[in-house]
KEPAMI-39524 format. One record per residue (C-alpha): x, y, z. Coordinates in steps of 0.2 Angstrom, whole numbers, padded with zeros to 4 digits, always signed. Example, Ala and Ser with C-alpha at 12.3 -4.5 7.8 and 13.67 -1.06 7.14 Angstrom:
BEGIN
+0062-0022+0039+0068-0005+0036
END
This chain:
BEGIN
+0000+0000+0000+0006+0018-0004-0004+0033+0001-0019+0022+0004-0020+0015-0014-0015-0002-0020+0000-0003-0032-0010-0015-0042-0023-0001-0046-0015+0017-0046+0002+0023-0041+0002+0037-0028+0006+0050-0042-0008+0044-0053-0020+0045-0038-0015+0063-0034-0018+0068-0052-0035+0059-0053-0040+0068-0037-0034+0084-0044-0044+0082-0059-0059+0077-0049-0058+0093-0038-0056+0105-0052-0071+0097-0061-0082+0099-0046-0077+0117-0045-0081+0120-0063-0098+0112-0060-0101+0123-0045-0094+0139-0053-0110+0149-0051-0113+0145-0033-0094+0149-0029-0096+0166-0037-0112+0170-0027-0102+0165-0011-0088+0175-0016-0098+0191-0019-0108+0188-0003-0092+0187+0007-0085+0203-0001-0101+0212+0004-0099+0206+0022-0081+0210+0023-0078+0225+0013-0090+0240+0018-0086+0249+0002-0093+0235-0008-0108+0233+0003-0113+0251+0000-0114+0249-0019-0129+0246-0029-0136+0229-0037-0128+0234-0054-0111+0235-0046-0113+0218-0037-0119+0210-0053-0103+0217-0062-0092+0210-0048-0100+0193-0049-0097+0192-0068-0079+0196-0064-0077+0183-0051-0085+0170-0064-0072+0175-0077-0058+0174-0065-0063+0157-0058-0065+0151-0076-0048+0157-0081-0040+0150-0065-0048+0133-0068-0042+0133-0086-0024+0137-0080-0025+0123-0067-0032+0110-0079-0019+0113-0092-0005+0114-0078+0003+0130-0086+0007+0147-0080-0005+0161-0081-0003+0174-0095-0010+0192-0099-0021+0184-0112-0030+0174-0098-0034+0190-0088-0037+0203-0102-0054+0206-0095-0046+0213-0079-0041+0230-0086-0058+0236-0090-0065+0230-0073-0051+0239-0064-0056+0255-0073-0074+0253-0068-0069+0250-0050-0059+0266-0050-0073+0276-0059-0085+0270-0045-0074+0277-0032-0068+0260-0024-0052+0263-0015-0037+0252-0022-0035+0244-0005-0053+0238-0006-0051+0232-0024-0036+0222-0020-0045+0215-0004-0059+0209-0015-0046+0198-0024-0040+0191-0008-0058+0187-0003-0061+0178-0020-0045+0168-0018-0050+0163+0000-0067+0157-0006-0059+0147-0020-0046+0139-0009-0059+0134+0005-0069+0126-0009-0053+0116-0014-0051+0110+0004-0069+0105+0006-0069+0095-0010-0052+0087-0007-0060+0076+0007-0049+0066+0020-0040+0054+0008-0021+0056+0007-0022+0058-0012-0035+0072-0010-0025+0081+0003-0009+0080-0009-0020+0085-0024-0025+0101-0014-0008+0105-0009-0002+0103-0027-0015+0117-0031-0009+0129-0018+0006+0136-0027-0002+0139-0044-0017+0147-0036-0006+0159-0026+0004+0163-0042-0012+0166-0052-0019+0178-0038-0002+0188-0037-0001+0189-0056-0020+0195-0058-0020+0207-0043-0004+0215-0048-0010+0218-0066-0027+0224-0060-0019+0236-0048-0008+0243-0062-0023+0245-0073-0032+0254-0058-0018+0266-0056-0016+0270-0074-0034+0274-0075-0033+0285-0059-0018+0294-0066-0027+0297-0082-0043+0303-0073-0033+0314-0062-0024+0322-0077-0041+0325-0085-0048+0332-0069-0033+0344-0068-0035+0349-0086-0054+0352-0083-0050+0362-0067-0037+0373-0076-0049+0376-0091-0063+0381-0079-0052+0393-0069-0046+0401-0085-0064+0403-0091-0068+0412-0075-0053+0423-0075-0057+0428-0092-0074+0434-0086-0083+0420-0095-0095+0406-0090-0094+0387-0093-0103+0382-0109-0097+0364-0112-0105+0349-0103-0089+0343-0094-0085+0361-0089-0102+0364-0083-0101+0348-0073-0084+0353-0066-0091+0370-0060-0106+0361-0052-0094+0349-0043-0084+0364-0036-0100+0373-0031-0097+0387-0044-0114+0389-0051-0113+0405-0063-0131+0409-0061-0131+0410-0042-0124+0423-0029-0115+0410-0018-0102+0419-0007-0084+0414-0012-0066+0422-0012-0050+0419-0022-0034+0413-0014-0017+0415-0022-0001+0406-0015+0016+0408-0021+0031+0396-0017+0045+0405-0008+0063+0400-0006+0066+0388+0008+0068+0395+0025+0085+0390+0033+0084+0378+0048+0067+0370+0043+0065+0351+0045+0069+0339+0031+0056+0339+0018+0044+0325+0012+0044+0334-0005+0057+0327-0017+0073+0338-0020+0080+0340-0037+0075+0350-0053+0057+0346-0051+0056+0351-0033+0047+0367-0036+0033+0359-0046+0031+0345-0033+0030+0357-0019+0017+0368-0029+0006+0352-0032+0008+0347-0014+0003+0364-0008-0011+0365-0021-0019+0348-0014-0017+0354+0004-0026+0371+0000-0040+0361-0009-0043+0351+0007-0044+0367+0017-0063+0370+0016-0075+0356+0018-0093+0363+0014-0099+0348+0004-0090+0353-0012-0072+0351-0019-0063+0367-0018-0056+0372-0036-0037+0373-0033-0026+0374-0048-0007+0376-0051-0006+0391-0063+0011+0395-0070+0021+0399-0054+0006+0402-0043-0008+0392-0035-0025+0399-0037-0040+0392-0027-0058+0398-0026-0066+0392-0010-0085+0393-0009-0090+0399+0008-0109+0394+0006-0123+0401+0016-0117+0407+0033-0099+0403+0029-0086+0412+0040-0072+0420+0029-0061+0422+0045-0062+0404+0049-0056+0400+0031-0042+0412+0034-0037+0403+0050-0037+0386+0041-0026+0393+0027-0014+0399+0040-0014+0382+0048-0011+0374+0031+0004+0386+0028+0011+0382+0045+0009+0363+0042+0018+0364+0025+0033+0372+0033+0038+0355+0040+0040+0349+0022+0050+0364+0018+0036+0372+0008+0036+0391+0012+0021+0400+0005+0015+0418+0003-0004+0418+0002-0015+0432-0003-0034+0431+0001-0047+0442-0008-0063+0450-0001-0079+0440-0001-0087+0440-0018-0105+0435-0023-0104+0424-0039-0092+0419-0052-0093+0435-0062-0082+0444-0050-0068+0431-0049-0057+0441-0061-0058+0456-0048-0055+0445-0033-0040+0437-0042-0032+0455-0044-0036+0459-0026-0027+0443-0020-0012+0446-0030-0011+0464-0025-0012+0460-0006+0004+0449-0007+0014+0465-0008+0010+0468+0010+0019+0452+0016+0037+0451+0022+0050+0441+0013+0047+0426+0023+0029+0425+0017+0013+0423+0027-0005+0425+0024-0012+0442+0019-0031+0441+0021-0042+0456+0016-0057+0449+0026-0047+0452+0041-0043+0471+0039-0054+0487+0037-0054+0499+0023-0045+0511+0034-0030+0499+0037-0030+0494+0019-0028+0513+0014-0014+0515+0027-0005+0499+0020-0006+0506+0002+0000+0523+0007+0016+0530-0001+0030+0541+0007+0020+0557+0003+0006+0552+0015+0019+0548+0029+0027+0565+0026+0010+0573+0029+0011+0567+0047+0015+0580+0060+0034+0577+0064+0029+0578+0083+0018+0563+0081+0031+0553+0071+0044+0557+0084+0033+0551+0098+0029+0535+0088+0047+0531+0085+0052+0533+0103+0037+0523+0109+0041+0509+0098+0059+0508+0105+0051+0508+0122+0039+0494+0119+0024+0504+0112+0014+0507+0128+0008+0525+0122+0003+0518+0105-0007+0504+0114-0015+0517+0125-0021+0527+0110-0028+0511+0102-0037+0505+0118-0044+0523+0121-0052+0523+0104-0058+0505+0105-0066+0509+0122-0076+0524+0114-0066+0537+0123-0070+0529+0140-0055+0531+0150-0060+0518+0163-0064+0505+0150-0048+0508+0141-0038+0506+0157-0047+0489+0160-0042+0484+0143-0024+0488+0146-0025+0481+0164-0018+0497+0172-0025+0510+0184-0036+0524+0177-0024+0536+0184-0010+0528+0174-0020+0529+0158-0024+0547+0162-0006+0551+0164-0002+0543+0147-0015+0553+0138-0008+0569+0146+0010+0564+0140+0003+0561+0122-0005+0578+0122+0011+0587+0128+0021+0578+0115+0010+0579+0100-0002+0594+0103-0017+0582+0101-0031+0580+0113-0037+0562+0111-0055+0567+0117-0057+0577+0101-0061+0566+0086-0051+0575+0073-0035+0574+0084-0039+0555+0088-0041+0551+0069-0024+0560+0066-0015+0549+0078-0024+0533+0072-0019+0537+0054-0001+0541+0059+0000+0524+0069-0007+0514+0054+0005+0523+0042+0020+0520+0054+0015+0502+0057+0016+0499+0038+0034+0501+0040+0047+0488+0047+0056+0492+0063+0070+0498+0053+0062+0513+0044+0077+0514+0032+0070+0497+0024+0058+0498+0010+0049+0482+0016+0032+0484+0023+0026+0477+0039+0008+0473+0044+0000+0480+0059-0002+0472+0076-0018+0462+0078-0031+0464+0090-0048+0455+0092-0059+0470+0091-0064+0477+0074-0069+0493+0081-0066+0508+0070-0054+0516+0082-0042+0501+0084-0027+0498+0073-0034+0482+0068-0029+0465+0062-0012+0459+0058-0011+0448+0042-0004+0431+0048+0015+0433+0048+0026+0419+0052+0030+0418+0071
END
């Protein structure tokens, strides 16, 4: 006896071959039931598959049947699987990618299909030695088939994703150029892209324009995840573009495009959207990108109603970049008042019109910590209420009174007179638009406060800390 068979009937090898043929024949006869089991198991183990509709499940079942037939043909003929055996996989992979199935879920479905098939092999092998050996002889070919098929399916999936991504980028760029030219989408795909981004030309949806420019790396920043080399600038811009696109989640995708040397985004605020919250998120994105050695200067336009004003908002966002220092930051128009904007745009003539006594006081006060400047701002923000101003400054009212008297003595301005107070506030804003070194031509943004009251010297654009 050898392996449970008499040498007078079959040799051990012949018995194994016979069992192997029997197992494969039974699997072929039960192919439809096996495919149903595989699809049922996929729906139970893969949530993304369970969430799909009946047409998707029917397509998956058809693919399982084709794979099982190809697998059995390879095993019956005892040969290596080829691309011709799995030619049907490419289109199926594209359909999964188009349906939004993640690559990990798609490959997991291959694992489930293989698992169901292998369990069926074990079940049909029975308890005989020959059946057991026949099942073992199928293990390696089955693994090779699964590895080969899943690898080529993954490649087809990625190829389609890259193609779809390139098409999406092209559509997004075309859509942006249409809006910047003052036009509206007319082609079907462009209209669909506009709707996907929440940019309906016929509505008055609140939105704004963001422009980001890549700056030279800041010395001492941690090692980057973005590759180095000749394409590093392009890689960094695309990484920043993707990060900005994820900034604002309001149910639509943010239109964000790499346009020449800049990134242009059009976030849609939607009803009740807070532009200052968006500015906070943009600042957080900028700071997070610093860890990858991506340094950005970002300009944010005013809030506009509708796509027709995108060209104007684009020019606003570009112009406000001039307010930033060399190390970049976020210059956000929704954070400042018209008064501060005019001060930041002022030229040297406007500064020469300031009374020299005021200029002298502000220069000395800056060198000493800016307590008098802070007092002027607090007094204006408190509606000329001395006690309220003292509370804001956390000083005694007598100290606040003393400071007001010093300011009057030095400048000839009485802070209780509106014209004199405005003179001082204008001078402060003009002075704050200069860097500490007044010989430098680089502008600096004013110190931030939380209150947007007309008397205060207002919000600072987010400069790097």
